[in-house]
C-alpha positions as CSV (number, residue, x, y, z in Angstrom):
1,N,46.3,20.9,257.3
2,T,44.8,19.1,254.4
3,S,47.4,16.1,254.3
4,S,46.8,12.0,253.5
5,A,47.2,8.5,254.3
6,A,46.4,7.5,250.9
7,G,47.0,3.9,250.0
8,A,49.1,3.3,252.9
9,T,49.5,0.4,255.2
10,I,49.1,1.1,258.6
11,K,49.9,-1.0,261.8
12,N,49.2,-0.1,265.3
13,S,50.0,-2.6,267.7
14,G,48.7,-3.2,270.9
15,A,50.3,-2.8,274.8
16,Q,52.1,-5.5,275.8
17,I,51.5,-5.0,279.6
18,A,48.5,-2.8,281.4
19,T,50.4,0.4,281.8
20,G,52.0,0.2,278.4
21,L,51.4,2.5,275.4
22,A,49.4,0.7,272.1
23,G,50.4,2.3,269.0
24,T,48.7,5.6,267.5
25,T,47.3,7.3,264.2
26,E,45.8,10.6,264.7
27,F,44.8,13.0,262.2
28,H,43.8,16.1,262.7
29,N,42.3,19.3,260.5
30,T,41.3,18.7,257.2
31,S,43.1,15.5,257.1
32,D,41.8,12.2,255.4
33,A,42.4,8.8,255.6
34,G,42.3,8.3,251.9
35,S,42.3,4.7,250.7
36,A,44.1,3.5,253.0
37,Q,44.5,-0.3,255.6
38,F,44.6,-0.3,258.7
39,N,44.8,-2.6,261.7
40,N,44.5,-2.1,264.8
41,E,45.9,-4.8,267.2
42,G,43.9,-5.3,271.2
43,G,45.7,-6.0,273.9
44,L,48.5,-8.3,274.6
45,A,48.2,-8.5,278.4
46,T,45.8,-8.0,281.2
47,Q,43.8,-4.6,281.2
48,A,46.3,-3.8,278.4
49,P,45.1,-1.5,275.7
50,G,44.5,-1.4,272.1
51,G,46.0,-0.7,268.8
52,S,44.0,3.1,267.7
53,V,43.1,5.1,265.2
54,Q,42.0,9.0,266.2
55,F,40.4,11.1,264.1
56,F,39.7,15.3,265.4
57,D,38.9,18.0,264.2
58,T,36.6,18.1,260.9
59,S,39.6,14.9,259.8
60,T,37.4,12.3,257.9
61,G,37.7,8.6,257.2
62,G,37.7,8.6,254.2
63,S,37.2,5.1,252.0
64,A,40.2,3.3,254.1
65,N,39.6,-0.2,255.3
66,Y,40.0,-0.8,259.6
67,T,40.6,-3.8,261.1
68,N,40.2,-3.6,265.2
69,G,40.4,-6.9,266.6
70,G,39.7,-8.2,269.8
71,A,42.1,-9.0,273.0
72,Q,44.5,-11.5,272.4
73,T,44.9,-12.6,276.1
74,D,42.6,-12.9,278.0
75,G,41.5,-9.5,280.0
76,A,43.0,-7.7,277.3
77,L,41.7,-4.4,275.4
78,G,40.4,-4.5,272.3
79,G,41.8,-2.4,269.0
80,S,40.0,0.9,268.5
81,V,38.7,4.0,265.5
82,N,37.8,6.9,268.2
83,F,36.3,10.6,265.8
84,H,36.5,12.8,268.2
85,N,35.2,16.6,267.8
86,S,33.7,17.3,264.4
87,S,35.0,14.2,262.8
88,R,33.4,11.8,260.1
89,A,34.1,8.3,259.1
90,G,33.6,9.1,255.5
91,A,33.0,5.9,253.3
92,G,35.7,3.4,255.4
93,N,35.2,-0.1,255.8
94,Y,35.1,-0.7,259.6
95,V,35.0,-4.3,261.1
96,N,35.1,-4.9,264.4
97,E,36.6,-8.2,265.4
98,G,35.1,-10.3,268.2
99,S,37.4,-11.5,271.2
100,A,38.8,-14.7,271.2
101,F,38.9,-14.9,274.1
102,N,37.9,-15.1,278.4
103,A,36.8,-11.6,279.7
104,S,38.3,-9.6,277.5
105,A,37.4,-7.5,274.7
106,G,36.3,-7.2,271.1
107,G,37.4,-4.2,268.5
108,T,35.8,-0.8,269.3
109,A,34.4,1.9,267.5
110,N,34.0,5.3,268.8
111,F,32.1,8.4,268.2
112,L,32.6,11.3,270.6
113,D,31.0,15.2,270.7
114,T,29.3,15.7,267.6
115,S,31.2,13.5,265.1
116,S,29.4,11.9,262.6
117,A,29.7,8.4,261.0
118,G,28.7,10.0,257.9
119,S,30.2,11.2,254.5
120,T,30.5,14.5,253.5
121,A,30.1,12.7,249.2
122,P,26.6,12.3,248.8
123,G,26.1,8.6,247.5
124,L,28.7,7.1,250.1
125,V,28.3,5.3,252.6
126,A,30.5,4.3,255.8
127,T,30.1,0.6,256.5
128,F,30.6,-1.7,260.3
129,T,30.5,-4.9,260.5
130,N,30.4,-5.8,264.9
131,N,31.2,-9.3,265.1
132,G,30.5,-11.5,267.9
133,G,32.9,-12.9,270.0
134,S,34.9,-15.9,269.7
135,A,35.1,-17.7,273.0
136,T,33.4,-18.5,276.3
137,G,34.0,-14.9,278.1
138,G,34.4,-13.5,275.0
139,L,33.1,-9.6,274.4
140,G,32.0,-9.2,270.5
141,G,32.5,-6.1,268.8
142,A,30.7,-2.5,269.1
143,T,30.5,1.0,267.4
144,V,29.2,3.0,270.2
145,F,27.7,6.7,270.0
146,F,28.8,9.1,272.8
147,N,27.0,13.4,273.8
148,S,25.2,13.9,270.3
149,S,27.7,12.4,267.8
150,S,25.2,10.8,265.1
151,A,25.0,7.4,263.0
152,A,24.2,9.3,259.7
153,S,23.8,7.8,256.3
154,A,26.1,4.5,258.0
155,T,25.4,0.4,257.5
156,F,25.7,-1.3,260.9
157,N,25.5,-5.0,260.7
158,N,25.3,-6.7,264.3
159,N,26.6,-10.5,264.4
160,A,25.4,-13.2,266.7
161,G,28.6,-14.6,268.6
162,T,29.5,-18.0,267.7
163,A,30.5,-19.5,270.8
164,P,28.3,-20.7,274.4
165,S,28.4,-17.7,276.6
166,A,30.0,-15.7,273.8
167,G,29.4,-12.1,273.8
168,P,27.5,-10.8,270.5
169,G,27.9,-8.1,268.6
170,M,26.4,-4.4,268.9
171,T,25.5,-0.5,267.9
172,V,25.2,1.1,271.4
173,F,24.0,4.9,271.2
174,Q,24.1,6.9,274.4
175,D,23.3,10.7,275.7
176,T,22.1,12.2,272.9
177,S,23.7,10.4,270.2
178,N,20.9,9.6,266.7
179,A,20.9,7.5,264.3
180,G,20.6,9.6,261.8
181,T,17.2,12.2,260.6
182,L,14.5,12.3,257.8
183,A,16.8,12.7,255.2
184,L,20.3,10.5,256.0
185,P,19.5,7.7,257.9
186,A,21.2,5.3,259.4
187,T,20.6,1.0,258.6
188,F,20.9,-1.5,261.1
189,N,20.9,-5.7,260.8
190,N,21.2,-7.6,263.8
191,N,21.4,-10.9,262.8
192,G,20.1,-13.4,265.1
193,A,23.1,-17.2,265.9
194,T,22.6,-20.1,264.8
195,L,23.6,-21.8,267.3
196,A,21.5,-22.5,270.6
197,S,21.9,-20.2,273.2
198,I,24.1,-17.4,272.2
199,Q,22.0,-13.8,272.2
200,G,21.8,-12.0,267.9
201,G,23.4,-9.4,267.2
202,F,21.8,-5.6,269.0
203,T,21.0,-2.2,268.5
204,Q,20.5,-0.7,271.8
205,F,18.9,3.0,272.7
206,S,19.7,5.0,276.4
207,N,19.3,7.4,278.0
208,S,18.3,10.6,276.2
209,S,19.5,9.0,272.4
210,S,16.9,8.6,269.9
211,A,16.4,5.5,266.6
212,G,15.4,8.4,264.5
213,S,14.3,7.1,260.9
214,A,16.3,4.5,261.1
215,F,16.5,1.3,259.5
216,I,16.6,-1.7,261.4
217,N,16.3,-5.1,260.5
218,N,15.9,-8.0,263.4
219,N,17.1,-10.8,261.3
220,A,16.4,-14.3,263.0
221,A,18.8,-16.7,262.1
222,G,18.8,-21.0,262.2
223,V,19.6,-23.2,264.6
224,G,21.2,-26.5,264.7
């Protein structure tokens, strides 16, 4: 159908136990997220999943705002947005927060199958901000491309962690995914740390993935 979330505010809560179910919002067929605000919270126990938004078929992320929170305790998982089939991110604003707990995950945005971070509207692009962890052992937020998915013309900001041994924000390409084409290249801003011995944000290509014609900016930062 062609339903829309319009301007709703939706919270998907994380599970309270490892085997529990987290809150989930799903979009199917040609539906879109409109200009809604989504808060996907992290899990509340070790290995507990976080809340999520799932896009299927040819649905789109619209111009909505998404905050994927990090885990809410040691060893838990973060909130996420997941694109399946041929769905698209649209012109949404996606923030994947780093974790504030040890050995725990940050928020993620995941692209599978032939999904895309692009938009069907000319001149409109999605923005992904992957923030680093804020506690020792806390992982950073991440955007990950699997299968034959594409970053299209989206912009990705990968930020360093803010605590010793905290993980950085990152964008990762796996399988045969790509960072866009000559006509629709993605932009990556990998930002350095402001503290000594902390890894800066990064973009990684693995397997048979391709950087295509992407713009990749590796930005240094002052260390105090």
